[in-house]
Every structure is written in structure tokens, then in C-alpha cells.
KOLBA-384763 format. One record per residue (C-alpha): residue number from 1; x, y, z. Coordinates in nm, 4 decimals, decimal comma. Each point is the difference from the previous one (the first is absolute). Layout:
N
KOLPA   resi         px         py         pz
KOLPA    NUM          X          Y          Z
...
***
This chain:
442
KOLPA   resi         px         py         pz
KOLPA      1     0,0000     0,0000     0,0000
KOLPA      2     0,2738     0,2470     0,0946
KOLPA      3     0,2119    -0,0909    -0,3030
KOLPA      4    -0,2979     0,0572    -0,2294
KOLPA      5    -0,0670     0,3381     0,1601
KOLPA      6     0,3686     0,0872    -0,0241
KOLPA      7     0,0025    -0,0872    -0,3716
KOLPA      8    -0,3068     0,2156    -0,0551
KOLPA      9     0,1548     0,2955     0,1815
KOLPA     10     0,3243    -0,0325    -0,1965
KOLPA     11    -0,1973    -0,0303    -0,3257
KOLPA     12    -0,2032     0,3105     0,0818
KOLPA     13     0,3143     0,1943     0,0897
KOLPA     14     0,1611    -0,1031    -0,3285
KOLPA     15    -0,3096     0,0642    -0,2123
KOLPA     16    -0,0667     0,3469     0,1392
KOLPA     17     0,3664     0,0947    -0,0319
KOLPA     18     0,0143    -0,1353    -0,3568
KOLPA     19    -0,3047     0,2069    -0,0978
KOLPA     20     0,1501     0,3132     0,1536
KOLPA     21     0,3331    -0,0630    -0,1733
KOLPA     22    -0,1704    -0,0576    -0,3347
KOLPA     23    -0,1933     0,3255     0,0378
KOLPA     24     0,3234     0,1775     0,0890
KOLPA     25     0,1831    -0,1561    -0,2959
KOLPA     26    -0,2833     0,0976    -0,2351
KOLPA     27     0,0169     0,3580     0,1220
KOLPA     28     0,3800     0,0072    -0,0433
KOLPA     29    -0,0299    -0,1493    -0,3498
KOLPA     30    -0,2502     0,2577    -0,1259
KOLPA     31     0,1855     0,2859     0,1674
KOLPA     32     0,3350    -0,0950    -0,1601
KOLPA     33    -0,1634    -0,0709    -0,3373
KOLPA     34    -0,1828     0,3329    -0,0079
KOLPA     35     0,3185     0,1794     0,1086
KOLPA     36     0,1962    -0,1573    -0,2859
KOLPA     37    -0,2725     0,0802    -0,2522
KOLPA     38    -0,0191     0,3594     0,1196
KOLPA     39     0,3766     0,0301    -0,0322
KOLPA     40    -0,0146    -0,1234    -0,3627
KOLPA     41    -0,2892     0,2340    -0,0767
KOLPA     42     0,1956     0,2931     0,1432
KOLPA     43     0,2974    -0,0955    -0,2177
KOLPA     44    -0,2194    -0,0188    -0,3119
KOLPA     45    -0,1617     0,3355     0,0714
KOLPA     46     0,3408     0,1547     0,0516
KOLPA     47     0,1130    -0,1354    -0,3374
KOLPA     48    -0,3150     0,1422    -0,1598
KOLPA     49     0,0758     0,3425     0,1435
KOLPA     50     0,3638    -0,0119    -0,1176
KOLPA     51    -0,0947    -0,1076    -0,3536
KOLPA     52    -0,2823     0,2563    -0,0130
KOLPA     53     0,2478     0,2789     0,0770
KOLPA     54     0,2553    -0,1254    -0,2558
KOLPA     55    -0,2344    -0,0243    -0,3023
KOLPA     56     0,1363     0,1783    -0,3076
KOLPA     57    -0,2469     0,1457    -0,2514
KOLPA     58     0,0660     0,0451    -0,3696
KOLPA     59    -0,0074     0,3523    -0,1366
KOLPA     60    -0,2097    -0,1088    -0,2991
KOLPA     61    -0,2618    -0,1028     0,0696
KOLPA     62     0,0036     0,1645     0,3412
KOLPA     63    -0,1954    -0,2551     0,2073
KOLPA     64     0,1802    -0,3193    -0,1038
KOLPA     65     0,2511    -0,1827     0,2203
KOLPA     66     0,3522    -0,0559    -0,1274
KOLPA     67     0,0260    -0,3649     0,0991
KOLPA     68     0,3695    -0,0429    -0,0728
KOLPA     69     0,0968     0,3128     0,1888
KOLPA     70    -0,2309    -0,0853     0,2901
KOLPA     71     0,0507    -0,3748     0,0453
KOLPA     72     0,3107    -0,0787    -0,1984
KOLPA     73     0,0643    -0,3528    -0,1264
KOLPA     74    -0,1876    -0,2998     0,1405
KOLPA     75     0,2709    -0,2513    -0,0850
KOLPA     76     0,1938     0,0464     0,3260
KOLPA     77     0,0340    -0,3307     0,1916
KOLPA     78    -0,2423    -0,0168     0,2920
KOLPA     79     0,0576    -0,1132     0,3568
KOLPA     80    -0,2469    -0,2192     0,1871
KOLPA     81    -0,1328     0,2993     0,1901
KOLPA     82    -0,0182     0,2185    -0,3118
KOLPA     83    -0,2978     0,2347    -0,0195
KOLPA     84    -0,1610    -0,0164    -0,3453
KOLPA     85    -0,1569     0,2974    -0,1759
KOLPA     86    -0,2664     0,0137    -0,2696
KOLPA     87    -0,1172     0,3056    -0,1926
KOLPA     88    -0,3401     0,0172    -0,1657
KOLPA     89    -0,1386     0,2720    -0,2277
KOLPA     90    -0,3254     0,1733     0,0921
KOLPA     91    -0,1888    -0,2721    -0,1874
KOLPA     92     0,1491    -0,2732     0,2181
KOLPA     93     0,2382    -0,1345    -0,2661
KOLPA     94     0,3347    -0,1263     0,1294
KOLPA     95     0,2833     0,2101    -0,1485
KOLPA     96     0,2991    -0,0886     0,2170
KOLPA     97     0,0803    -0,2718     0,2574
KOLPA     98     0,2917    -0,1490     0,1877
KOLPA     99    -0,1597    -0,3467    -0,0223
KOLPA    100     0,1431    -0,2302    -0,2622
KOLPA    101    -0,3530    -0,1030    -0,0936
KOLPA    102    -0,3217     0,2010     0,0433
KOLPA    103    -0,2084    -0,1048     0,2988
KOLPA    104    -0,3329     0,0310    -0,1790
KOLPA    105    -0,1573     0,1247     0,3217
KOLPA    106    -0,2885     0,2492    -0,0262
KOLPA    107     0,0843     0,3517     0,1065
KOLPA    108    -0,1567     0,1002     0,3334
KOLPA    109     0,0940     0,3606     0,0774
KOLPA    110     0,0163     0,0530     0,3772
KOLPA    111     0,2192     0,1429     0,2701
KOLPA    112    -0,0120    -0,3177     0,2084
KOLPA    113     0,1881    -0,3242    -0,0341
KOLPA    114    -0,1498    -0,3183    -0,1400
KOLPA    115     0,1330    -0,3524    -0,0128
KOLPA    116     0,0200    -0,1720    -0,3409
KOLPA    117     0,0207    -0,3784    -0,0259
KOLPA    118     0,2005    -0,0975    -0,3078
KOLPA    119     0,0480    -0,3599     0,1140
KOLPA    120     0,0053    -0,1979     0,3234
KOLPA    121     0,3599     0,1043     0,0734
KOLPA    122     0,0087     0,3365    -0,1780
KOLPA    123    -0,1876     0,2929     0,1497
KOLPA    124     0,0363     0,3735    -0,0470
KOLPA    125    -0,0978     0,2994     0,2054
KOLPA    126    -0,1011     0,2896    -0,2269
KOLPA    127    -0,0854     0,3687     0,0240
KOLPA    128    -0,1505     0,1821    -0,3007
KOLPA    129    -0,0338     0,3771    -0,0231
KOLPA    130    -0,1148     0,2638    -0,2515
KOLPA    131     0,2655     0,2421    -0,1222
KOLPA    132    -0,1281     0,3487    -0,0875
KOLPA    133     0,1441     0,3376    -0,0945
KOLPA    134    -0,2131     0,3117     0,0082
KOLPA    135    -0,3174    -0,2118     0,0264
KOLPA    136     0,1027    -0,1958    -0,3105
KOLPA    137     0,0326    -0,3776     0,0313
KOLPA    138     0,3416    -0,1129    -0,1200
KOLPA    139    -0,0484    -0,3692     0,0754
KOLPA    140     0,0132    -0,2626     0,2719
KOLPA    141     0,2968    -0,1232     0,1999
KOLPA    142    -0,0141    -0,3455     0,1536
KOLPA    143     0,2669    -0,1077     0,2465
KOLPA    144     0,0407    -0,3700     0,0972
KOLPA    145     0,1943    -0,1599     0,2805
KOLPA    146     0,0607    -0,3755     0,0411
KOLPA    147    -0,1983    -0,1520     0,2878
KOLPA    148     0,2854    -0,2148     0,1289
KOLPA    149     0,1028     0,2762     0,2415
KOLPA    150    -0,3272    -0,0770     0,1773
KOLPA    151    -0,0232    -0,3760    -0,0509
KOLPA    152     0,3583    -0,0804     0,0971
KOLPA    153    -0,0046     0,1602     0,3492
KOLPA    154    -0,3619    -0,1108     0,0496
KOLPA    155     0,0910    -0,3621    -0,0686
KOLPA    156     0,2914     0,0260     0,2417
KOLPA    157    -0,2298     0,1607     0,2566
KOLPA    158    -0,2576    -0,2797    -0,0396
KOLPA    159     0,2740    -0,2618     0,0479
KOLPA    160     0,1364     0,1777     0,3075
KOLPA    161    -0,3465     0,0443     0,1501
KOLPA    162    -0,0821    -0,3657    -0,0641
KOLPA    163     0,3194    -0,1195     0,1671
KOLPA    164    -0,0304     0,2341     0,2973
KOLPA    165    -0,3699    -0,0652     0,0536
KOLPA    166     0,0535    -0,3766    -0,0266
KOLPA    167     0,2802     0,0175     0,2554
KOLPA    168    -0,2107     0,2187     0,2301
KOLPA    169    -0,3037    -0,2290    -0,0276
KOLPA    170     0,2159    -0,3003     0,0868
KOLPA    171     0,1489     0,1949     0,2901
KOLPA    172    -0,3442     0,1110     0,1180
KOLPA    173    -0,1255    -0,3569    -0,0249
KOLPA    174     0,2891    -0,1265     0,2143
KOLPA    175    -0,0295     0,2844     0,2502
KOLPA    176    -0,3802    -0,0402     0,0009
KOLPA    177     0,0401    -0,3664     0,0892
KOLPA    178     0,2468     0,0926     0,2748
KOLPA    179    -0,2110     0,2870     0,1384
KOLPA    180    -0,3209    -0,2020    -0,0142
KOLPA    181     0,1771    -0,2651     0,2057
KOLPA    182     0,0924     0,2640     0,2582
KOLPA    183    -0,3565     0,1380    -0,0067
KOLPA    184    -0,1494    -0,3464     0,0405
KOLPA    185     0,2265    -0,1012     0,2890
KOLPA    186    -0,1935     0,1929     0,2706
KOLPA    187    -0,3252    -0,1378    -0,1396
KOLPA    188     0,1474    -0,3493     0,0006
KOLPA    189     0,1254     0,0437     0,3562
KOLPA    190    -0,3368     0,1381     0,1109
KOLPA    191    -0,1788    -0,2887    -0,1675
KOLPA    192     0,2324    -0,2519     0,1658
KOLPA    193    -0,0502     0,1700     0,3381
KOLPA    194    -0,3765     0,0070    -0,0502
KOLPA    195     0,0013    -0,3651    -0,1054
KOLPA    196     0,2049    -0,0967     0,3064
KOLPA    197    -0,2136     0,2208     0,2236
KOLPA    198    -0,3193    -0,1582    -0,1352
KOLPA    199     0,1384    -0,3508     0,0487
KOLPA    200     0,1099     0,0772     0,3574
KOLPA    201    -0,3291     0,1699     0,0850
KOLPA    202    -0,1943    -0,2918    -0,1459
KOLPA    203     0,2063    -0,2405     0,2081
KOLPA    204    -0,0561     0,1992     0,3195
KOLPA    205    -0,3732     0,0285    -0,0672
KOLPA    206    -0,0450    -0,3614    -0,1021
KOLPA    207     0,1159    -0,1505     0,3304
KOLPA    208    -0,2431     0,1775     0,2380
KOLPA    209    -0,2847    -0,0352    -0,2494
KOLPA    210     0,0645    -0,3757    -0,0286
KOLPA    211     0,0119    -0,0382     0,3787
KOLPA    212    -0,3200     0,2002     0,0436
KOLPA    213    -0,1682    -0,2154    -0,2632
KOLPA    214     0,1223    -0,3189     0,1716
KOLPA    215    -0,1332     0,1042     0,3421
KOLPA    216    -0,3343     0,1079    -0,1467
KOLPA    217    -0,0366    -0,3321    -0,1839
KOLPA    218     0,0764    -0,1916     0,3184
KOLPA    219    -0,2582     0,2014     0,1919
KOLPA    220    -0,2587    -0,0677    -0,2717
KOLPA    221     0,0894    -0,3681    -0,0204
KOLPA    222    -0,0432    -0,0513     0,3755
KOLPA    223    -0,2812     0,2311     0,1098
KOLPA    224    -0,0608    -0,2053     0,3174
KOLPA    225     0,3615     0,0244     0,1235
KOLPA    226     0,0840     0,1149     0,3497
KOLPA    227    -0,0374     0,3734     0,0730
KOLPA    228     0,3650     0,0194     0,1104
KOLPA    229     0,1143    -0,1296    -0,3419
KOLPA    230    -0,2251     0,2438    -0,1842
KOLPA    231     0,1260     0,2830     0,2226
KOLPA    232     0,3613    -0,0931    -0,0803
KOLPA    233    -0,0747    -0,0079    -0,3728
KOLPA    234    -0,1663     0,3411     0,0159
KOLPA    235     0,3004     0,1444     0,1815
KOLPA    236     0,2294    -0,1422    -0,2670
KOLPA    237    -0,2183     0,1570    -0,2701
KOLPA    238     0,0052     0,3310     0,1890
KOLPA    239     0,3808    -0,0002     0,0192
KOLPA    240     0,0274    -0,0885    -0,3661
KOLPA    241    -0,2404     0,2714    -0,1072
KOLPA    242     0,1919     0,2537     0,2106
KOLPA    243     0,3212    -0,1123    -0,1623
KOLPA    244    -0,1631     0,0198    -0,3413
KOLPA    245    -0,1381     0,3453     0,0743
KOLPA    246     0,3401     0,1245     0,1180
KOLPA    247     0,1620    -0,1331    -0,3168
KOLPA    248    -0,2605     0,1673    -0,2225
KOLPA    249     0,0419     0,3281     0,1899
KOLPA    250     0,3792    -0,0173    -0,0424
KOLPA    251    -0,0324    -0,0701    -0,3718
KOLPA    252    -0,2511     0,2825    -0,0385
KOLPA    253     0,2279     0,2418     0,1864
KOLPA    254     0,2995    -0,0850    -0,2191
KOLPA    255    -0,2048     0,0172    -0,3204
KOLPA    256    -0,1449     0,3391     0,0946
KOLPA    257     0,3441     0,1281     0,0998
KOLPA    258     0,1472    -0,1082    -0,3328
KOLPA    259    -0,2778     0,1761    -0,1919
KOLPA    260     0,0251     0,3156     0,2131
KOLPA    261    -0,3536    -0,0324     0,1397
KOLPA    262     0,1190    -0,0193     0,3608
KOLPA    263     0,1533     0,3321     0,1012
KOLPA    264     0,1235     0,0640     0,3557
KOLPA    265    -0,2161     0,2329     0,2075
KOLPA    266     0,2823     0,2190     0,1274
KOLPA    267    -0,0369     0,1573     0,3404
KOLPA    268     0,2202     0,0647     0,3022
KOLPA    269     0,0907    -0,3382     0,1485
KOLPA    270     0,1929    -0,0283     0,3315
KOLPA    271     0,2088    -0,3034    -0,0845
KOLPA    272     0,0954    -0,0694     0,3616
KOLPA    273    -0,3659    -0,0227     0,1017
KOLPA    274    -0,0780    -0,2192    -0,3012
KOLPA    275     0,2799    -0,2448     0,0894
KOLPA    276    -0,1175    -0,0186     0,3618
KOLPA    277    -0,3514    -0,0826    -0,1192
KOLPA    278     0,1238    -0,2702    -0,2411
KOLPA    279     0,2204    -0,1535     0,2688
KOLPA    280    -0,2980    -0,0208     0,2382
KOLPA    281    -0,2063    -0,1726    -0,2693
KOLPA    282     0,2770    -0,2573    -0,0619
KOLPA    283     0,0811    -0,0632     0,3660
KOLPA    284    -0,2509    -0,2850     0,0419
KOLPA    285     0,1364    -0,1784    -0,3065
KOLPA    286     0,3554     0,0419     0,1353
KOLPA    287    -0,0960    -0,1372     0,3424
KOLPA    288    -0,1598    -0,3052    -0,1609
KOLPA    289     0,3368    -0,0784    -0,1609
KOLPA    290     0,2099     0,1021     0,3012
KOLPA    291     0,1520     0,2917    -0,1898
KOLPA    292     0,0971     0,3238     0,1751
KOLPA    293    -0,0829     0,3303    -0,1691
KOLPA    294     0,2211     0,3040     0,0544
KOLPA    295    -0,0508     0,3545    -0,1326
KOLPA    296     0,2851     0,2522     0,0204
KOLPA    297    -0,0593     0,3650    -0,0864
KOLPA    298     0,3298     0,1859    -0,0129
KOLPA    299     0,0437     0,3687     0,0698
KOLPA    300    -0,0585     0,2193    -0,3073
KOLPA    301     0,2897     0,1773    -0,1701
KOLPA    302    -0,1810     0,3326     0,0069
KOLPA    303    -0,2925     0,0836     0,2226
KOLPA    304    -0,2845     0,2192    -0,1188
KOLPA    305    -0,2018     0,2475     0,2060
KOLPA    306    -0,2561    -0,2747     0,0488
KOLPA    307     0,1694    -0,3277     0,1095
KOLPA    308    -0,2997    -0,1990    -0,1230
KOLPA    309     0,0970     0,0936    -0,3565
KOLPA    310     0,3541    -0,1423     0,0136
KOLPA    311    -0,1210    -0,3303    -0,1473
KOLPA    312    -0,2945     0,1312    -0,2004
KOLPA    313    -0,0040    -0,0462    -0,3752
KOLPA    314    -0,2472     0,0380    -0,2845
KOLPA    315    -0,1499    -0,3365    -0,0818
KOLPA    316    -0,3003    -0,2298    -0,0047
KOLPA    317    -0,0651    -0,1379     0,3511
KOLPA    318    -0,1775    -0,3139    -0,1197
KOLPA    319     0,2638    -0,0903    -0,2571
KOLPA    320     0,2902     0,0654     0,2378
KOLPA    321    -0,1725    -0,2068     0,2684
KOLPA    322    -0,0388    -0,2832    -0,2496
KOLPA    323     0,3676     0,0330    -0,0985
KOLPA    324     0,1348    -0,0389     0,3541
KOLPA    325    -0,2629    -0,2603     0,0923
KOLPA    326     0,1213    -0,2179    -0,2854
KOLPA    327     0,3658     0,0438     0,0952
KOLPA    328    -0,0457    -0,0576     0,3739
KOLPA    329    -0,2343    -0,2974    -0,0419
KOLPA    330     0,2402    -0,1459    -0,2546
KOLPA    331     0,2890     0,0437     0,2463
KOLPA    332    -0,2005    -0,1674     0,2797
KOLPA    333    -0,0833    -0,2944    -0,2255
KOLPA    334     0,3614    -0,0617    -0,0965
KOLPA    335     0,1665     0,0497     0,3354
KOLPA    336     0,0906    -0,3639     0,0561
KOLPA    337     0,3096    -0,0090     0,2175
KOLPA    338    -0,0321    -0,1931     0,3272
KOLPA    339     0,1464     0,2889     0,2022
KOLPA    340    -0,0342     0,3761    -0,0274
KOLPA    341    -0,3215    -0,0132    -0,2040
KOLPA    342    -0,0132     0,3743    -0,0479
KOLPA    343    -0,1427     0,2442    -0,2540
KOLPA    344     0,1449     0,3502     0,0257
KOLPA    345    -0,1485     0,3106    -0,1616
KOLPA    346     0,2150     0,3122    -0,0043
KOLPA    347    -0,1118     0,3522    -0,0996
KOLPA    348     0,2399     0,2877    -0,0488
KOLPA    349     0,0681     0,3124    -0,2022
KOLPA    350     0,2846    -0,0130    -0,2512
KOLPA    351     0,1765     0,2663    -0,1995
KOLPA    352     0,0231    -0,0406    -0,3774
KOLPA    353     0,1971     0,1833    -0,2664
KOLPA    354    -0,1590     0,3266    -0,1220
KOLPA    355    -0,1750     0,0151    -0,3331
KOLPA    356     0,1860     0,1427    -0,2978
KOLPA    357     0,0025     0,3775     0,0167
KOLPA    358    -0,0834     0,0024     0,3706
KOLPA    359     0,2325     0,0486     0,2973
KOLPA    360    -0,2403    -0,1286     0,2631
KOLPA    361     0,0265    -0,3553     0,1287
KOLPA    362    -0,3092    -0,2177    -0,0266
KOLPA    363    -0,1435    -0,1828     0,3005
KOLPA    364    -0,1801    -0,3298    -0,0435
KOLPA    365    -0,1476    -0,2611     0,2306
KOLPA    366     0,1576    -0,3415     0,0099
KOLPA    367    -0,1752    -0,3074     0,1350
KOLPA    368     0,1830    -0,3300     0,0496
KOLPA    369    -0,1850    -0,3263     0,0609
KOLPA    370     0,2371    -0,2739     0,1170
KOLPA    371    -0,0780    -0,3615     0,0810
KOLPA    372     0,2105    -0,2864     0,1342
KOLPA    373    -0,1136    -0,2556    -0,2555
KOLPA    374     0,1797    -0,2405    -0,2301
KOLPA    375     0,0904     0,2760    -0,2461
KOLPA    376    -0,0399     0,0157    -0,3761
KOLPA    377     0,2513    -0,1536    -0,2437
KOLPA    378     0,1921     0,2581    -0,2010
KOLPA    379    -0,1294    -0,1402    -0,3287
KOLPA    380    -0,3590     0,0650     0,1108
KOLPA    381     0,0471     0,3595     0,1206
KOLPA    382    -0,0452     0,1665    -0,3436
KOLPA    383    -0,3372    -0,1777    -0,0434
KOLPA    384    -0,1704     0,0241     0,3369
KOLPA    385    -0,2108     0,2998    -0,1097
KOLPA    386    -0,1281    -0,1876    -0,3074
KOLPA    387    -0,3630    -0,1015     0,0120
KOLPA    388    -0,0631    -0,3595     0,1097
KOLPA    389     0,3732    -0,0575     0,0432
KOLPA    390     0,0822    -0,2526     0,2696
KOLPA    391     0,3331    -0,0699     0,1582
KOLPA    392     0,1155    -0,3535     0,0783
KOLPA    393    -0,2351    -0,2206     0,2051
KOLPA    394     0,2178     0,0202     0,3137
KOLPA    395    -0,1001     0,3663     0,0279
KOLPA    396    -0,3543    -0,0098    -0,1327
KOLPA    397    -0,1556    -0,3044     0,1562
KOLPA    398    -0,1669     0,2066     0,2683
KOLPA    399    -0,1185     0,2439    -0,2561
KOLPA    400    -0,1495    -0,2789    -0,2083
KOLPA    401    -0,1907    -0,1308     0,2957
KOLPA    402    -0,1217     0,3411     0,0984
KOLPA    403    -0,1423     0,0634    -0,3392
KOLPA    404     0,2552     0,2509    -0,1274
KOLPA    405    -0,0244     0,0700    -0,3722
KOLPA    406     0,3354     0,1670    -0,0675
KOLPA    407    -0,1557     0,3425    -0,0612
KOLPA    408     0,0852     0,1679     0,3306
KOLPA    409     0,3434     0,1322    -0,0961
KOLPA    410    -0,1246     0,0991    -0,3470
KOLPA    411    -0,2664     0,2140     0,1686
KOLPA    412     0,2637     0,1437     0,2365
KOLPA    413     0,2176     0,1096    -0,2932
KOLPA    414    -0,2979     0,1499    -0,1834
KOLPA    415    -0,0997     0,2089     0,3033
KOLPA    416     0,3577     0,1175     0,0588
KOLPA    417     0,0363     0,1109    -0,3625
KOLPA    418    -0,3366     0,1799     0,0064
KOLPA    419     0,1369     0,2029     0,2950
KOLPA    420     0,3215     0,0796    -0,1933
KOLPA    421     0,2026    -0,2076     0,2418
KOLPA    422     0,2573    -0,2771    -0,0227
KOLPA    423     0,0166    -0,3510     0,1389
KOLPA    424     0,2965    -0,2327     0,0337
KOLPA    425     0,0697    -0,3307     0,1675
KOLPA    426     0,3035    -0,1581     0,1635
KOLPA    427     0,0092    -0,3591     0,1167
KOLPA    428     0,2465    -0,2413     0,1586
KOLPA    429    -0,0797    -0,3698     0,0038
KOLPA    430    -0,0795    -0,1387     0,3448
KOLPA    431     0,0163     0,3504     0,1509
KOLPA    432    -0,2896     0,2023    -0,1364
KOLPA    433    -0,1285     0,2504    -0,2520
KOLPA    434    -0,0255     0,3791     0,0148
KOLPA    435    -0,2361     0,2065    -0,2178
KOLPA    436     0,0851     0,3699    -0,0242
KOLPA    437    -0,2622     0,2515    -0,1147
KOLPA    438     0,0871     0,3658    -0,0650
KOLPA    439    -0,2877     0,2458    -0,0378
KOLPA    440     0,0465     0,3719    -0,0755
KOLPA    441    -0,1289     0,2479     0,2545
KOLPA    442    -0,1299     0,2225    -0,2817
***
């Protein structure tokens, strides 16, 4: 499919360029041809003027042209570019000519050039004019110029244009194929990502749906079963539907974020208060797994007139709460060491380099979430923010059992980027993992 589209794009590039080049070549051809013809016509008219001024009249009778004195002998050898002259009397009868044989071409008196076809390879450009003295017609002068001064450069021009246009079309075709490949690569990558995303989402949705269907079929097959069994099946269905609903909500959030539908509702958010609230919400989960939670709020670098604003930034409370809930719950889940099962959250102000053109340092808020889990292998670190990406089973078995879908960190990254922040991760195997989030104060 992509190769066919690429061929079509390259063909369209080449076709459009070829049409434009042909139009350009046609314009150049007619411009050069008309320029050459005008140059020949100017030469013929100049010759007419020179001959008209050099005409010698006989004394008796007064208004007759002395042909020998005016034109001389016509037996002089001629060059290829020789301009031929013909003199006609007032009745149109040829009296003198430089041609070896008469042309037998009708006389067409005019001041403009005309092209005469003697044969397929012999053409002439002619100008015919009336010659008068004191309102008395002396005769007609016809001046002829061989057409090869037009055809020779025109033929060379056509050959050059053909060669250059052919080379350019071939070059455009090759470059069109190359550029269409570059243009198609993001589409191909997006299609591959969408295909993988669809397959992963289908897999995550299929499991809870199949389990719900199995429990419903069992309940229908044994309607007279014990109430305790039915109650257990209903609780299983409830957990599965909650898991399914959470997965659909996560997918919907990511899809809306990608399309730009979800925009943060920016307002003043005291980040220290938000972290305290999230820690309180996660405390019960931590106690169930014997994990200690610790929040450290370090002294600010610069205090404002209102101390409550030292850790206040512009952001969306709900999205930021979801961000840190995902990180802290993820840290609690993967804190698996036998001793020192601890999740630390640290908030502090940091100083960053000033923007270009500014001398003032920038202050940002940095939040670190550190667990004492098994750590993440170095090969997996570049991919942990990918959607549905799972690390090796030794780290994710708890997550599998708890119904995690692999979207939590993808949502975290999306929220951080929507707040113009940065997120990074450091991990040491068998020691723990630290997520670092930097959010601008303004």
C-alpha cells in the first residue's frame, strides 16, 4: 500500500514538473525564434533603406533606374549568408536579380517580412517595398535572406532543450521518489504505531471482556447456585468492569490529548498542597503493602512576599493530581525489597539557565519520586513511556495482577508535556528507580 502511494506521489511530482518544463521550453522556443526572425527582418529593412538611398536615375528618361550603376554586376560569387536583391519595374516585371534562376514568386509589396517555402530544406525570408521619387513609382525592390540563420540555431536550441529537459525530468523523477519516501515515512510510522496501538488495546480489552462473559455464563448456567458463589461472581464482574472502564478512560484521554481536544484548565496550583493530598490518598495502599511514604519539601531558593506562593505554578489541578497519583502508585506497586520498603517524594525549587536574550535566571519546581524496587533494565528505559509497553515479567508481575494496562507512564508524559515540563528517569537494578519531573513556575 505504501509503495503504491509512493509511486503515485513520485509519478505526480514528475508529471507536474514535466508539464511545467515543457511549457517553459515552449515559451523559450517561441521567444528565441521570434527574436531571430525580428533580427533578420531588421537586417532586411536596413538593406532596403541603404539600397533605396543609393539608387541612380538615368537623365533620359528622368524616372528610370540605371540598373548597372545602382546594383552593379550580379555575377559575384555569393556566400551562404548572402542577401539577394531583386528589382521589378512598376508593372511587376523582374528586371534584375542576384539569383542565378528567377524564383517565380508573385510580388507582394509590403513593409513586413514573409517566409517563402521553396522546398523542404530551402526557405527564404523576404521584404518587398515600393521605390518612389517625387510621388512617381520607380519600381519594386525585394530583398531575400536565407532562413538557415533561424533554423540552424533553432534546431540546436530544440536539441539542447530536449537534452536538458530529459535530464531534469529524470532527476525530478529520482528526487520525487526519494522525497515521497521521506514524506511517507511519518505516515508509515504513524500507521505502524496505530496498528500496534490497536492490537495492544484489543488485547487489553479482550481479556476483561472474556472474563466478564465467562462469569455471566456461569451465573446463567447455574441460577440455583449458592448466594455466596453468586456474590463472588458479581464482585469479580464489578472489578473487571472497573478495570475495563479505567482502560477506556485512559485510552480516551490519550486520544483526546493527541487530537488537541483535551486542553489543561490552567489556574494557580499550590504543588506542595497537591502532593500532600495525593500522598494521603495513597497512604492506605502503601500500608497494605507495608511501604512507607515520605514527602520532603525543601526550602525555596527565593521567597516571595506570600510564602504560600513559593510552590505555586500555573497548571491543571486534576491533571497534575493524576500525574503524581500514577507515579506514586506505580512506585508503591514496584517497591519489592524485603527491607527499607520506602517511597520518597521530594519537592524543591531549582534554578535554570536564562532564556536567550534574558539575563534573569528561571526558577522551576522539581519533583522526584523514588522507590526501592527491583529497578528497570537499561535497555527498557527508552521505552517505558511508550503506550502498552511492559518491562520484563520480574518487574511487572504485580502490575499484571493488579490490572495495569501499561498506559500510566504514557499519561504521565502527556500531562508533563502539556504543562511545558520535562520528565526523566534513572534506575539501578536491585536498588530502585527515580522519576524526575520539572515544571516551570510561569
